[in-house]
DSSP file (Angstrom, degrees, kcal/mol; ACC not computed):
  #  RESIDUE AA STRUCTURE BP1 BP2  ACC     N-H-->O    O-->H-N    N-H-->O    O-->H-N    TCO  KAPPA ALPHA  PHI   PSI    X-CA   Y-CA   Z-CA
    1    1 A M     >        0   0    0      0, 0.0     4,-2.1     0, 0.0     5,-0.2   0.000 360.0 360.0 360.0 -31.3   -1.4    5.2    7.0
    2    2 A R  H  >  +     0   0    0      1,-0.2     4,-1.2     2,-0.2     5,-0.1   0.888 360.0  53.9 -60.2 -37.6   -2.1    5.3   10.7
    3    3 A D  H  > S+     0   0    0      1,-0.2     4,-1.2     2,-0.2    -1,-0.2   0.897 106.9  50.9 -63.0 -40.7   -4.8    2.7   10.2
    4    4 A I  H  > S+     0   0    0      1,-0.2     4,-1.9     2,-0.2     3,-0.5   0.907 104.8  56.1 -64.8 -42.1   -2.4    0.3    8.5
    5    5 A K  H  < S+     0   0    0     -4,-2.1    -1,-0.2     1,-0.3    -2,-0.2   0.826 107.1  50.9 -61.8 -29.9    0.1    0.6   11.3
    6    6 A R  H  < S+     0   0    0     -4,-1.2    -1,-0.3    -3,-0.2    -2,-0.2   0.810 110.5  49.0 -74.5 -29.7   -2.6   -0.5   13.8
    7    7 A Q  H  < S+     0   0    0     -4,-1.2     2,-0.3    -3,-0.5    -2,-0.2   0.782 106.3  60.8 -82.8 -27.8   -3.5   -3.5   11.6
    8    8 A L  S  < S-     0   0    0     -4,-1.9     2,-0.1     1,-0.0     0, 0.0  -0.768  81.1-126.5-102.4 145.4    0.1   -4.8   11.2
    9    9 A N     >  -     0   0    0     -2,-0.3     4,-2.1     1,-0.1     3,-0.2  -0.379  34.3 -97.7 -82.7 171.2    2.4   -5.9   13.9
   10   10 A E  H  > S+     0   0    0      1,-0.2     4,-2.5     2,-0.2     5,-0.2   0.873 120.9  50.2 -57.9 -44.4    5.9   -4.5   14.3
   11   11 A S  H  > S+     0   0    0      1,-0.2     4,-1.8     2,-0.2    -1,-0.2   0.871 109.8  51.2 -67.0 -36.0    7.7   -7.3   12.6
   12   12 A E  H  > S+     0   0    0     -3,-0.2     4,-1.3     2,-0.2    -1,-0.2   0.913 111.4  48.1 -65.9 -41.7    5.4   -7.2    9.6
   13   13 A L  H  X S+     0   0    0     -4,-2.1     4,-3.0     1,-0.2     3,-0.4   0.929 111.5  49.5 -63.3 -45.1    6.0   -3.5    9.2
   14   14 A N  H  < S+     0   0    0     -4,-2.5    -1,-0.2     1,-0.2    -2,-0.2   0.842 109.5  52.7 -64.2 -32.9    9.8   -3.8    9.5
   15   15 A A  H  < S+     0   0    0     -4,-1.8    -1,-0.2    -5,-0.2    -2,-0.2   0.793 120.1  32.8 -71.2 -27.5    9.7   -6.6    6.9
   16   16 A I  H >< S+     0   0    0     -4,-1.3     3,-1.1    -3,-0.4    -2,-0.2   0.863 107.0  62.0 -99.3 -42.6    7.8   -4.4    4.4
   17   17 A M  T 3< S+     0   0    0     -4,-3.0    -3,-0.1     1,-0.3    -2,-0.1   0.839  98.2  55.0 -62.5 -38.2    8.8   -0.8    4.9
   18   18 A P  T 3  S+     0   0    0      0, 0.0    -1,-0.3     0, 0.0    -2,-0.1   0.707  87.0 100.5 -71.1 -14.8   12.6   -1.1    4.1
   19   19 A K  S <  S-     0   0    0     -3,-1.1     2,-0.5    -4,-0.1    50,-0.0  -0.397  76.0-123.7 -72.3 144.9   11.9   -2.6    0.7
   20   20 A I        -     0   0    0     -2,-0.1     2,-0.4     2,-0.0    -1,-0.1  -0.766  24.1-152.9 -91.3 129.3   12.0   -0.4   -2.4
   21   21 A M        -     0   0    0     -2,-0.5     2,-0.7    48,-0.0    45,-0.0  -0.842   9.1-137.3-104.7 137.3    8.9   -0.3   -4.4
   22   22 A Q        -     0   0    0     -2,-0.4     2,-0.3     0, 0.0    -2,-0.0  -0.840  21.9-135.4 -91.1 118.2    8.8    0.4   -8.1
   23   23 A W        -     0   0    0     -2,-0.7     2,-0.2     4,-0.1     3,-0.0  -0.602  31.3-175.4 -76.4 129.8    5.9    2.7   -8.9
   24   24 A T     >  -     0   0    0     -2,-0.3     4,-1.8     1,-0.1     3,-0.3  -0.668  43.2-100.3-120.8 173.5    4.1    1.5  -12.0
   25   25 A K  H  > S+     0   0    0      1,-0.2     4,-2.7    -2,-0.2     5,-0.2   0.849 122.5  59.8 -61.0 -34.4    1.2    2.7  -14.2
   26   26 A E  H  > S+     0   0    0      1,-0.2     4,-2.4     2,-0.2    -1,-0.2   0.877 103.4  50.5 -62.4 -37.1   -1.0    0.2  -12.3
   27   27 A H  H  > S+     0   0    0     -3,-0.3     4,-2.7     2,-0.2    -1,-0.2   0.904 109.1  51.5 -66.4 -40.6   -0.2    2.1   -9.1
   28   28 A D  H  X S+     0   0    0     -4,-1.8     4,-2.5     2,-0.2    -2,-0.2   0.939 111.1  48.1 -58.4 -46.6   -1.2    5.3  -10.9
   29   29 A D  H  X S+     0   0    0     -4,-2.7     4,-2.4     1,-0.2    -2,-0.2   0.910 112.1  48.6 -61.4 -43.2   -4.5    3.8  -12.0
   30   30 A L  H  X S+     0   0    0     -4,-2.4     4,-2.6     2,-0.2    -1,-0.2   0.903 110.1  51.7 -64.5 -41.5   -5.2    2.5   -8.5
   31   31 A L  H  X S+     0   0    0     -4,-2.7     4,-2.6     2,-0.2    -2,-0.2   0.930 110.7  48.0 -60.5 -45.7   -4.4    5.9   -6.9
   32   32 A V  H  X S+     0   0    0     -4,-2.5     4,-2.7     1,-0.2     5,-0.2   0.920 112.0  49.7 -61.9 -43.7   -6.8    7.6   -9.3
   33   33 A K  H  X S+     0   0    0     -4,-2.4     4,-2.4     1,-0.2    -1,-0.2   0.911 111.8  48.3 -61.5 -42.6   -9.5    5.0   -8.6
   34   34 A E  H  X S+     0   0    0     -4,-2.6     4,-2.8     2,-0.2     5,-0.3   0.918 112.4  48.2 -64.1 -43.6   -9.1    5.5   -4.8
   35   35 A V  H  X S+     0   0    0     -4,-2.6     4,-2.2     1,-0.2    -2,-0.2   0.916 113.8  47.0 -64.6 -42.4   -9.2    9.3   -5.1
   36   36 A L  H  < S+     0   0    0     -4,-2.7    -1,-0.2    -5,-0.2    -2,-0.2   0.894 115.8  45.6 -65.2 -38.9  -12.3    9.1   -7.3
   37   37 A A  H  < S+     0   0    0     -4,-2.4    -2,-0.2    -5,-0.2    -1,-0.2   0.903 123.9  31.4 -71.8 -41.3  -14.0    6.7   -4.9
   38   38 A L  H  < S-     0   0    0     -4,-2.8    -2,-0.2    -5,-0.2    -3,-0.2   0.644  88.3-154.0 -96.3 -15.5  -13.2    8.4   -1.6
   39   39 A D    ><  -     0   0    0     -4,-2.2     3,-1.5    -5,-0.3     4,-0.3   0.904  14.0-175.8  44.0  69.1  -13.2   12.0   -2.9
   40   40 A P  G >  S+     0   0    0      0, 0.0     3,-1.1     0, 0.0    -1,-0.1   0.731  76.0  68.6 -65.3 -20.0  -10.8   13.6   -0.4
   41   41 A F  G 3  S+     0   0    0      1,-0.2     4,-0.1    -6,-0.2    -2,-0.1   0.541  82.0  73.1 -79.4  -5.3  -11.5   17.0   -1.9
   42   42 A S  G <  S+     0   0    0     -3,-1.5    -1,-0.2    -4,-0.1    -3,-0.1   0.680  88.0  74.6 -79.2 -16.8  -15.1   17.1   -0.7
   43   43 A S  S <  S-     0   0    0     -3,-1.1     3,-0.1    -4,-0.3     4,-0.0  -0.657 101.6 -89.0 -92.4 152.4  -13.8   17.7    2.8
   44   44 A P    >   -     0   0    0      0, 0.0     3,-2.1     0, 0.0     6,-0.4  -0.305  51.0 -96.9 -61.2 141.1  -12.4   21.1    3.9
   45   45 A K  T 3  S+     0   0    0      1,-0.3     3,-0.1    -4,-0.1    -4,-0.0  -0.341 109.8  16.1 -58.4 132.9   -8.7   21.6    3.3
   46   46 A G  T 3  S+     0   0    0      1,-0.3    -1,-0.3    -3,-0.1     2,-0.1   0.449  95.3 136.8  83.6   0.4   -6.8   20.9    6.5
   47   47 A S    <>  -     0   0    0     -3,-2.1     4,-2.0     1,-0.1    -1,-0.3  -0.406  64.6-123.2 -81.4 158.2   -9.6   19.1    8.2
   48   48 A T  H  > S+     0   0    0      1,-0.2     4,-2.6     2,-0.2     5,-0.2   0.877 112.6  56.6 -63.3 -39.0   -9.3   15.9   10.2
   49   49 A E  H  > S+     0   0    0      2,-0.2     4,-1.9     1,-0.2    -1,-0.2   0.923 107.5  46.9 -60.2 -45.4  -11.8   14.2    7.9
   50   50 A R  H  > S+     0   0    0     -6,-0.4     4,-2.2     1,-0.2    -1,-0.2   0.902 111.8  51.5 -64.7 -40.4   -9.8   15.0    4.8
   51   51 A S  H  X S+     0   0    0     -4,-2.0     4,-2.4     1,-0.2    -1,-0.2   0.900 108.5  51.5 -61.5 -41.8   -6.6   13.8    6.5
   52   52 A N  H  X S+     0   0    0     -4,-2.6     4,-2.1     2,-0.2    -1,-0.2   0.869 108.1  52.0 -64.2 -36.9   -8.4   10.5    7.4
   53   53 A V  H  X S+     0   0    0     -4,-1.9     4,-2.3     2,-0.2    -2,-0.2   0.933 110.8  47.1 -65.6 -45.0   -9.4   10.0    3.8
   54   54 A W  H  X S+     0   0    0     -4,-2.2     4,-2.8     1,-0.2    -2,-0.2   0.883 110.5  53.2 -64.1 -37.3   -5.9   10.5    2.6
   55   55 A D  H  X S+     0   0    0     -4,-2.4     4,-2.6     2,-0.2    -1,-0.2   0.903 108.9  49.9 -61.3 -40.9   -4.6    8.1    5.3
   56   56 A S  H  X S+     0   0    0     -4,-2.1     4,-2.2     2,-0.2    -2,-0.2   0.909 111.1  48.3 -64.6 -42.9   -7.2    5.5    4.0
   57   57 A I  H  X S+     0   0    0     -4,-2.3     4,-2.2     2,-0.2    -2,-0.2   0.942 113.7  46.9 -62.0 -48.4   -6.0    6.0    0.4
   58   58 A A  H  X S+     0   0    0     -4,-2.8     4,-2.3     1,-0.2    -2,-0.2   0.905 111.1  52.6 -61.0 -42.0   -2.3    5.6    1.5
   59   59 A G  H  X S+     0   0    0     -4,-2.6     4,-2.2     1,-0.2    -1,-0.2   0.897 109.0  48.7 -61.9 -41.4   -3.1    2.6    3.6
   60   60 A H  H  X S+     0   0    0     -4,-2.2     4,-2.2     2,-0.2    -1,-0.2   0.908 110.9  50.2 -66.7 -40.7   -4.9    0.8    0.7
   61   61 A L  H  X S+     0   0    0     -4,-2.2     4,-2.6     1,-0.2    -2,-0.2   0.883 109.8  51.7 -64.3 -37.4   -2.0    1.5   -1.7
   62   62 A I  H  X S+     0   0    0     -4,-2.3     4,-3.0     2,-0.2    -2,-0.2   0.920 108.9  50.3 -64.3 -43.6    0.5    0.2    0.9
   63   63 A L  H  X S+     0   0    0     -4,-2.2     4,-2.4     2,-0.2    -2,-0.2   0.904 112.1  47.4 -61.5 -40.9   -1.5   -3.0    1.3
   64   64 A V  H  X S+     0   0    0     -4,-2.2     4,-2.0     2,-0.2    -2,-0.2   0.933 114.6  45.8 -66.0 -45.5   -1.6   -3.5   -2.5
   65   65 A A  H  X S+     0   0    0     -4,-2.6     4,-2.3     1,-0.2    -2,-0.2   0.906 112.8  51.7 -62.7 -41.3    2.1   -2.8   -2.8
   66   66 A M  H  X S+     0   0    0     -4,-3.0     4,-2.6     1,-0.2    -2,-0.2   0.912 109.1  49.2 -62.4 -44.7    2.8   -5.1    0.2
   67   67 A S  H  X S+     0   0    0     -4,-2.4     4,-2.1     1,-0.2    -1,-0.2   0.873 111.2  49.4 -66.6 -35.8    0.8   -8.0   -1.4
   68   68 A S  H  X S+     0   0    0     -4,-2.0     4,-2.4     2,-0.2    -1,-0.2   0.884 111.4  49.5 -71.1 -36.0    2.6   -7.7   -4.7
   69   69 A L  H  X S+     0   0    0     -4,-2.3     4,-2.5     2,-0.2    -2,-0.2   0.923 111.7  48.2 -65.4 -43.2    6.0   -7.7   -3.0
   70   70 A L  H  X S+     0   0    0     -4,-2.6     4,-2.3     1,-0.2    -2,-0.2   0.890 111.4  51.1 -63.4 -38.6    5.1  -10.8   -1.0
   71   71 A Y  H  X S+     0   0    0     -4,-2.1     4,-2.6     2,-0.2    -2,-0.2   0.922 110.7  48.2 -63.3 -44.9    3.8  -12.4   -4.2
   72   72 A L  H  X S+     0   0    0     -4,-2.4     4,-2.6     1,-0.2    -2,-0.2   0.898 111.2  50.6 -63.9 -40.3    7.1  -11.6   -5.9
   73   73 A E  H  X S+     0   0    0     -4,-2.5     4,-2.5     2,-0.2    -1,-0.2   0.923 111.8  47.5 -62.4 -43.6    9.1  -13.0   -3.0
   74   74 A D  H  X S+     0   0    0     -4,-2.3     4,-2.6     2,-0.2    -2,-0.2   0.914 112.5  48.7 -64.3 -43.2    7.1  -16.2   -3.0
   75   75 A Q  H  X S+     0   0    0     -4,-2.6     4,-2.7     2,-0.2    -1,-0.2   0.897 111.7  50.1 -64.0 -40.2    7.5  -16.6   -6.8
   76   76 A S  H  X S+     0   0    0     -4,-2.6     4,-2.4     2,-0.2    -2,-0.2   0.921 111.6  48.0 -63.4 -44.0   11.3  -16.0   -6.5
   77   77 A R  H  X S+     0   0    0     -4,-2.5     4,-2.5     2,-0.2    -2,-0.2   0.915 112.6  48.5 -63.2 -43.8   11.6  -18.5   -3.7
   78   78 A T  H  X S+     0   0    0     -4,-2.6     4,-2.1     2,-0.2    -2,-0.2   0.922 112.1  49.1 -62.8 -44.8    9.6  -21.1   -5.7
   79   79 A G  H  X S+     0   0    0     -4,-2.7     4,-1.5     1,-0.2    -2,-0.2   0.895 111.7  49.0 -61.9 -41.0   11.7  -20.5   -8.8
   80   80 A F  H  X S+     0   0    0     -4,-2.4     4,-1.4     1,-0.2    -2,-0.2   0.919 110.1  51.0 -64.8 -43.6   14.9  -20.9   -6.9
   81   81 A N  H  < S+     0   0    0     -4,-2.5    -1,-0.2     1,-0.2    -2,-0.2   0.862 108.1  52.8 -63.5 -35.4   13.7  -24.1   -5.3
   82   82 A L  H  < S+     0   0    0     -4,-2.1    -1,-0.2     1,-0.2    -2,-0.2   0.851 110.3  48.1 -67.7 -33.6   12.8  -25.5   -8.7
   83   83 A C  H  <        0   0    0     -4,-1.5    -1,-0.2     1,-0.2    -2,-0.2   0.742 360.0 360.0 -77.6 -23.3   16.3  -24.7  -10.0
   84   84 A S     <        0   0    0     -4,-1.4    -1,-0.2    -5,-0.1    -2,-0.2   0.484 360.0 360.0 -75.1 360.0   18.0  -26.3   -7.0
């Protein structure tokens, strides 16, 4: 997550973090794929390396959630504009 905070500016973080995300089966699947790909359990428990791997996993999940929220907002706006 620390990596993500460095990549996004303050206003982008504030726009995304307060939103409530609905955890879905797709998120479960993505989490499992990330854990299998990055294998955080191969590093010693409590190590900086293991922490960095978990940060990377969390950051990727945040980016995916963020992109789906932005997509939903855009679709909602488009739908509203079509109805107006």
